[in-house]
N, C-alpha and C positions, 0 to 999 in steps of 0.2 A: 253216717253212711246208711243207705237203705239195705237191710239185710234179707228181706223177702216179703212175700205176701202173707199177711196174717188172716185176712178174711175179705169176703165180698158182702156188703150190706144190702139187704132188701127191705124196703119200707113196706109195711102192711098194717092195716087196722084190724086184721083177722089172723093173729099169730097161730091160733090153734088149727085153723083150716090150712094155712100155709105150711105148718109143721106136718100135717097129714100128707101134703103133696111132697115135701122133702123126704118123708119116710117112704113114700111110694118109689122114690128114686134110690132107695137103699141107704139113706143117710140116717144117723142117729143123733139125738140131742145130747151133747157132751158137756154143756155148760150153760148157765144163764145168770142174769144179774140185771141191775138197774143202773143207769147213768142219770142220777137225779138232776144234775145241772142241765141236762138236755130234756128232761121229762120223758124218758123213754125206758121201756123194758127191752132186754136183748136176750135172744136165744141163739146159741152157737151150735150148728149142726155140721157133722163131718161124715165122711165115708169111712167105715171100718177098714183098717189096714192102710189108710193114707199116711205114709211116713212123714210127709211134709206137714201134716196137721192143718192144712188150709181149711178154713171153715166158711160156711154160709151163715151170716148173722141175720136173723129176723129182728127188725127194729120196729117197735110199735109204741104209739103214744100212751102215756100213763096220766096225762093231764092236758087240759086246754093250753094252747100256746107252746106245745112241745116242739122240738127241733124238726120233727117230721110232718107236722100239721100242714105247712105250706106245700110240701111235696105231695102229700096225699090229696089235698084239695085241688091242686093245680094239674098234676100229671097222673095222679092215681098211684096205686101200688106198683112196685117193681124195683129195678136196680137203683140203689141209692148212693153207694159209695164204694171205693176201693181202699182197703186198709193195708198199710205197709208197715212192717216192723223196722224201727230205726234204732241205732245205738246212741244217738244224741238228738233228742227231741228239739231242743232250742236251736242247735246248729243246723239241722235239716230244715226246720221251718224258715230260718233266715236264708239258707241257700235257695230254697224253692221260691221264696218271695223275690229274690234277685232274678229268678228265671221267669217271673211273670205270674206266679200263683198269688192269689189274694188270701191273706190270713183271715179266717172267720172268728177265731178265738183270740182274745187279748192275751191269754196265757194258757198253758196246758190245763186240762181238767182230768178228774178221776174218771176212768173208764168203768165198764160194766164188770170186768174181771178183777180179781184180787191183784194188787200190785200194778195195775194197768193205768198209764197216763196217756192222754190223747190230745191231739190238736188237729182241727179241721182246716183245710185249705181248699180253695176253689180255683180251678183252671178255666178261664173263660174260653170263648170260641177260639179255634174250631172244635175243641174237644168237649167243652162244657162238662168237666169232670169234677166231682167232689171227692177229695182225697182225705183220708184219716191217717195221720201218722200215729203209730202206736209204739209205746216204750214200756217194757216190763221191768219192774224193780227186781233185783236178785232176791231169791228167798232168804229169809233170815236164818242164821245158823241155829240149831237147836240149843235151848238152854240146858245147863248141866243136868238138871233134874229130868229132862226129857231125853237125854242122850241114849239111854238104854231102851226106850220105848219105840215101838213101831210108829212111823209117821204115815198119815194118810197120803195116798198117791194123788197128785193134782189131776184134774180132769182135762187140762190143756197142757201142751208141752211147756217145759220150763224155758225161761228166756235165756238167750245166750249169756255166757259169763262175762263179767267186766262192765255191765251196764250200770249207770248211775241214775238216781231219781232227781227230779228237779226241785221237789219240795215246795212247789207253788200251789196256790189255791185257785180254784176255778172262778171265773167271773160270775156274778150273780144273775146276769141276764144274757140272753142269746142275741146274736145279730139278726137283722131282718132276713126273711126267707130269700133263697137264691132267685135271681131273675128268671122269669118264664120265657120260653122260646115263643116267638110270634107264631100264630096259627098259619101264616103264609109259608112257613118253612117246612111244613109237613110233607112227607114223601108220599106221592101218589103212584100206585101201580095199576097197570091195566091188564 
C-alpha cells in the first residue's frame, strides 16, 4: 500500500546553487547521501515544522552515465520524480506494473538514506511521470551494551512500524534514459 509522499526529486547539475534557492524559500537541508547504483548525490530539504516531513530532493550526477544525465541533457534541470513511501516494495511494483507503469529497475536498489530501498517506475503518456517507490527498513533495536546510552536522533522521520526489507541487491547497470517528448508537443502561449 502507498503510505504517503516521501519527497519530490529535482534534477540539477548545480546542487549548491539549487540549495541556495531552496534556502531562500525557507527550507533547510536535513539529510544527504549517495545512491551509488544510480551515480547520483542526493540532498533532502524540508520546511522547518513540516510535520509530514515531505522533502524536496536535489539529485545531481556524481559520474558520467548517471541516472540523471539523460534528463539533464535532454530537458535540463527541474522536476525529476515523485517518491512515494510504500509498505511492500515488491507488491506495489507488481500492482503498478499491472496498471500500466513500466518498471525501470530489475529489482530494488539501496537508496540515498540509511535503510532506504527504492524502485523506479515510469508512467507513459498522458502523464509521463517518473515514480520512485520508497521503503524504509525498521531501525534495529539497540544492542544490550548500548541500551543505557543516548542514541542519536535521525534527521528524517522514522519509517512506519511493521515494514520489512527485501534483502535484494541492486542491478549493476541502469536502463536507458526515458524517452524524450517530441518538440512538436511544446505548449505555445501568446
